[in-house]
C-alpha positions as CSV (number, residue, x, y, z in Angstrom):
1,X,189.3,0.7,136.8
2,X,192.5,1.8,135.2
3,X,191.0,1.0,131.8
4,X,188.2,3.3,132.6
5,X,190.7,6.1,133.7
6,X,192.6,5.8,130.4
7,X,189.5,5.6,128.3
8,X,188.1,8.7,130.0
9,X,191.3,10.5,129.4
10,X,191.4,9.7,125.7
11,X,187.7,10.4,125.3
12,X,188.0,13.8,127.0
13,X,191.0,14.8,124.7
14,X,189.3,13.7,121.5
15,X,185.9,15.4,122.5
16,X,187.4,18.8,123.4
17,X,189.8,18.6,120.4
18,X,187.0,17.6,118.1
19,X,184.9,20.6,118.9
20,X,182.8,19.0,121.6
21,X,181.1,16.6,119.0
22,X,178.9,13.9,120.7
23,X,180.1,11.3,118.2
24,X,183.6,11.1,119.5
25,X,185.0,7.8,120.9
26,X,183.9,7.3,124.6
27,X,181.4,10.1,124.4
28,X,178.4,8.1,125.6
29,X,180.2,6.3,128.3
30,X,182.3,9.1,129.9
31,X,181.4,12.6,128.6
32,X,177.5,12.4,128.3
33,X,176.9,11.5,132.0
34,X,178.6,14.8,133.1
35,X,176.1,17.6,133.1
36,X,177.1,20.2,130.5
37,X,177.3,23.0,133.1
38,X,179.8,20.9,135.2
39,X,182.0,19.6,132.3
40,X,185.5,21.3,132.6
41,X,187.3,21.4,129.4
42,X,190.8,22.1,131.0
43,X,192.4,22.3,134.4
44,X,194.9,20.9,136.8
45,X,193.4,18.3,139.1
46,X,196.5,18.3,141.4
47,X,195.8,22.0,142.1
48,X,192.2,21.2,143.1
49,X,190.6,22.3,139.8
50,X,187.2,20.8,139.1
51,X,188.4,18.8,136.3
52,X,189.7,16.1,138.9
53,X,186.0,15.4,139.8
54,X,185.5,14.0,136.2
55,X,187.8,11.1,137.0
56,X,186.6,10.6,140.7
57,X,185.8,7.0,141.3
58,X,188.7,5.7,139.1
59,X,191.7,7.8,140.1
60,X,193.2,5.9,142.9
61,X,195.7,2.9,142.5
62,X,198.1,1.4,145.1
63,X,196.6,3.8,147.6
64,X,197.9,6.7,145.5
65,X,195.9,9.3,143.5
66,X,196.3,9.8,139.8
67,X,195.4,13.5,138.8
68,X,194.5,14.8,135.4
69,X,195.8,17.9,133.7
70,X,194.4,19.1,130.4
71,X,195.8,22.2,128.9
72,X,195.5,23.6,125.3
73,X,199.1,24.0,123.9
74,X,200.1,24.7,120.3
75,X,196.5,25.0,119.4
76,X,195.8,21.4,120.4
77,X,194.8,19.5,123.6
78,X,196.4,16.4,122.4
79,X,199.9,17.4,123.4
80,X,202.3,16.4,126.3
81,X,200.7,19.5,128.2
82,X,197.9,17.2,128.9
83,X,198.5,14.2,130.9
84,X,197.6,11.9,133.8
85,X,200.2,11.7,136.6
86,X,200.7,10.4,140.2
87,X,199.9,13.1,142.7
88,X,203.1,14.8,144.0
89,X,205.2,13.0,141.4
90,X,206.5,13.7,137.9
91,X,205.9,10.4,136.1
92,X,203.0,11.0,133.7
93,X,201.0,9.3,130.9
94,X,200.6,11.4,127.8
95,X,198.6,10.9,124.6
96,X,200.3,10.2,121.3
97,X,198.2,11.9,118.6
98,X,197.6,11.0,114.9
99,X,199.3,13.2,112.3
100,X,196.6,16.0,112.4
101,X,196.2,15.9,116.2
102,X,192.6,15.0,116.1
103,X,192.7,11.5,117.6
104,X,194.8,9.6,120.2
105,X,196.7,6.6,118.7
106,X,198.8,5.5,121.7
107,X,199.6,6.3,125.3
108,X,203.0,6.9,126.5
109,X,204.6,6.8,130.1
110,X,207.1,9.6,130.4
111,X,209.5,9.8,133.4
112,X,212.1,12.3,134.4
113,X,215.7,11.3,134.2
114,X,218.2,12.0,137.0
115,X,217.7,14.0,140.2
116,X,215.1,16.8,140.2
117,X,215.0,19.9,142.2
118,X,212.9,22.0,139.7
119,X,210.4,20.9,137.2
120,X,212.0,18.8,134.5
121,X,213.0,20.4,131.2
122,X,211.7,18.8,127.9
123,X,215.1,17.0,127.5
124,X,214.9,15.6,131.1
125,X,212.3,13.0,130.2
126,X,212.5,9.5,129.0
127,X,209.9,7.2,127.5
128,X,209.3,4.3,129.9
129,X,206.6,2.7,127.8
130,X,204.4,3.4,124.8
131,X,201.4,1.3,123.8
132,X,198.7,1.7,121.0
133,X,195.2,2.0,122.4
134,X,194.3,-1.4,120.7
135,X,197.0,-3.2,122.5
136,X,195.8,-1.8,125.8
137,X,192.3,-3.1,124.9
138,X,190.8,0.5,125.2
139,X,187.3,1.0,123.8
140,X,186.9,-2.8,123.1
141,X,183.5,-2.7,124.9
142,X,184.8,-5.0,127.5
143,X,185.3,-4.5,131.3
144,X,188.2,-6.8,131.4
145,X,191.7,-5.4,131.6
146,X,194.2,-7.3,129.4
147,X,197.8,-8.3,130.2
148,X,199.3,-5.3,128.3
149,X,197.1,-2.9,130.2
150,X,198.2,-4.5,133.5
151,X,201.7,-4.3,132.6
152,X,201.2,-0.6,131.5
153,X,199.9,0.2,135.0
154,X,202.8,-1.8,136.6
155,X,205.3,0.3,134.7
156,X,203.5,3.6,135.6
157,X,203.6,2.5,139.2
158,X,207.2,1.3,139.1
159,X,208.3,4.7,137.8
160,X,206.6,6.3,140.7
161,X,208.6,4.1,143.1
162,X,212.0,5.0,141.6
163,X,211.6,8.7,140.9
164,X,213.1,11.2,143.3
165,X,210.8,12.7,145.9
166,X,209.6,15.9,144.5
167,X,206.5,18.0,144.5
168,X,204.7,19.4,141.6
């Protein structure tokens, strides 16, 4: 289920960044089943935007919901302004783009450092983990989650447990 969430996230970003081309990675599995009229390009799932519906069914782990946020920033969707995060927490998964920002090459877990009262500033984040998509086993046409992917989920979950209570 975590694998499908990450694959959807990558497919979504590459699809909207690539001009909604049906040949993008993961299109058939994740984008095509969503009726065109219902497909949300951008939004903030934690605010109740409809984009959250697009990951329904694979957005809950450890009895906590993961929300999706997709925002166009600096003329690209594949930036740190688009991410997956635990609802009501700051730790997030962001996409690492290739040089021309057309494809995702890796996923990175970012977590705030120190105590937070307000939203973290760019310098207040550290990288908890970064893995290439191939190491995570994404888009390998298998339903099996490999050890690297399970470890990635564990790091994502552990960062939720140690970060200060805050609300987005």
